[in-house]
Every structure is written in C-alpha cells, then in structure tokens.
C-alpha positions in Angstrom: 4.4 3.3 -6.1 0.7 3.8 -7.1 -1.6 4.9 -4.4 -4.5 2.8 -5.7 -5.2 -0.8 -4.8 -5.1 -2.9 -8.0 -5.6 -6.5 -8.9 -1.9 -7.3 -8.3 -2.2 -6.0 -4.7 -5.3 -8.1 -4.2 -3.4 -11.2 -5.4 -0.5 -10.4 -3.1 -2.9 -9.9 -0.2 -4.5 -13.3 -1.0 -1.0 -15.0 -1.2 0.0 -13.4 2.1 -3.2 -14.6 3.8 -2.8 -18.1 2.4 0.8 -18.3 3.6 -0.1 -16.9 7.0 -2.9 -19.4 7.4 -0.4 -22.2 6.6 2.1 -20.8 9.0 -0.5 -20.5 11.7 -1.5 -24.1 11.3 2.2 -25.2 11.5 3.0 -23.0 14.5 -0.1 -23.9 16.4 0.6 -27.6 15.8 4.1 -27.2 17.1 2.8 -25.3 20.2 0.3 -28.1 20.8 2.9 -30.8 20.3 5.4 -29.3 22.7 2.9 -28.4 25.3 2.9 -24.6 25.0 -0.9 -24.8 24.3 -3.4 -27.5 25.1 -5.7 -29.3 22.6 -8.6 -27.1 23.5 -6.7 -23.9 22.7 -5.4 -25.5 19.5 -9.0 -26.2 18.4 -10.0 -22.7 19.3 -7.1 -21.3 17.2 -8.1 -23.6 14.3 -11.7 -22.3 14.5 -10.3 -18.7 14.3 -8.0 -19.2 11.4 -10.8 -21.0 9.7 -12.6 -17.7 9.6 -9.5 -16.2 8.0 -9.6 -19.1 5.4 -13.2 -18.1 4.6 -12.1 -14.5 4.0 -9.3 -15.7 1.8 -11.7 -17.7 -0.3 -14.1 -14.7 -0.5 -11.2 -12.5 -1.6 -10.2 -15.1 -4.3 -13.8 -15.0 -5.6 -13.5 -11.2 -6.0 -10.1 -11.5 -7.7 -11.5 -14.1 -10.1 -14.3 -11.6 -11.0 -12.0 -8.7 -11.7 -10.5 -8.1 -15.1 -6.7 -8.1 -15.0 -5.2 -4.6 -14.7 -8.4 -2.9 -13.4 -7.9 -0.4 -10.8 -9.9 -0.5 -7.6 -10.9 2.8 -6.1 -9.3 2.2 -2.7 -6.2 3.9 -1.1 -3.4 1.3 -1.1 -2.3 2.5 2.4 -5.6 1.8 4.0 -5.9 -1.8 2.8 -2.9 -3.3 1.2 -0.3 -2.0 3.7 -2.5 -2.7 6.7 -3.2 -6.3 5.7 0.5 -7.0 5.0 1.5 -5.4 8.3 -1.3 -7.2 10.3 -0.4 -10.6 8.8 3.3 -10.1 9.7 2.3 -9.3 13.3 0.1 -12.3 13.3 3.0 -14.5 12.2 5.1 -13.1 14.9 2.4 -13.8 17.5 2.1 -17.4 16.1 5.9 -17.9 16.7 5.4 -17.1 20.4 2.0 -18.8 21.0 1.6 -20.2 24.6 -1.3 -20.6 27.0 -0.3 -17.4 28.7 -0.5 -15.2 25.6 -3.2 -17.1 23.7 -5.7 -14.2 23.9 -3.2 -11.9 22.2 -2.7 -14.5 19.4 -6.5 -14.7 18.9 -6.7 -10.9 18.9 -4.1 -10.7 16.1 -6.2 -13.2 14.0 -9.3 -11.0 14.6 -7.4 -7.9 13.5 -6.5 -9.5 10.2 -10.1 -10.7 9.7 -11.4 -7.2 10.4 -9.1 -5.6 7.9 -9.7 -8.1 5.2 -13.5 -7.9 5.8 -13.3 -4.1 5.4 -11.4 -4.5 2.1 -13.9 -7.0 0.8 -16.8 -4.7 1.7 -15.1 -1.8 0.0 -14.7 -3.8 -3.2 -18.1 -5.4 -3.4 -20.1 -2.2 -3.9 -18.1 -1.6 -7.0 -19.7 -4.6 -8.7 -16.8 -7.0 -8.4 
C-alpha cells in the first residue's frame, strides 16, 4: 500500500463520513424514539453532526478541485487511517448512545471533526 494520501483515499474518506453521518442520524433517531436520549440531546447531537456534514461538504469541494490520480503530499497513516478509525469508533458510540454516555458520543464526533479539519488544512496550502 502506498504511504501517500491520494484522491482515491480522499473519496473513501468522504464516503465514510457521509455514511457515518447517515448512521448517526438513524441511531440518534432510534435513541430518541425509544427514550435512551431526550429531544434536547437529540437536537444537540444533530447540531454536532451538522458540523461534520459541513466538513464533508468542504472535503468534497477539495476533491472536486483535484485532478484524478494526483498525489497529495500527506502521510496516509496520519490522515486516512485516523479518519477511518475515528469514524468506526463514532459509529460504535452511536450504537450505544444514551443520556448517561452522551458526552462521550459528542466527544467522538468532535474527534472526527478535528481529524478531518486537520486533513483539509493540510491539503488547502497545496492549492487544491
């Protein structure tokens, strides 16, 4: 496997983010509907995954601006693997969302947002 982050990795990251956001919406809705979280917490969660949606749109804009096959000068292990790992952890947290562990769930969303933001910042100076 290559050690550089390329356009295909970015597309996979975007797909993972999009799927994770959809999953979060579904799981938070289930948690609200069966009483594991209240409506206020659901709205708070929705606001947080909205930030993640914004980052996914920003990432899509960068992808659209990059020529296919171009190599981005970033270590795959510091962005690609971290984002995939963080979104997997976030999905696991979403499966277990309750009032009692709601802070941890929000923390997992923040972690993904931070990693994606760092990746976007690393790409932008390159003129993409």
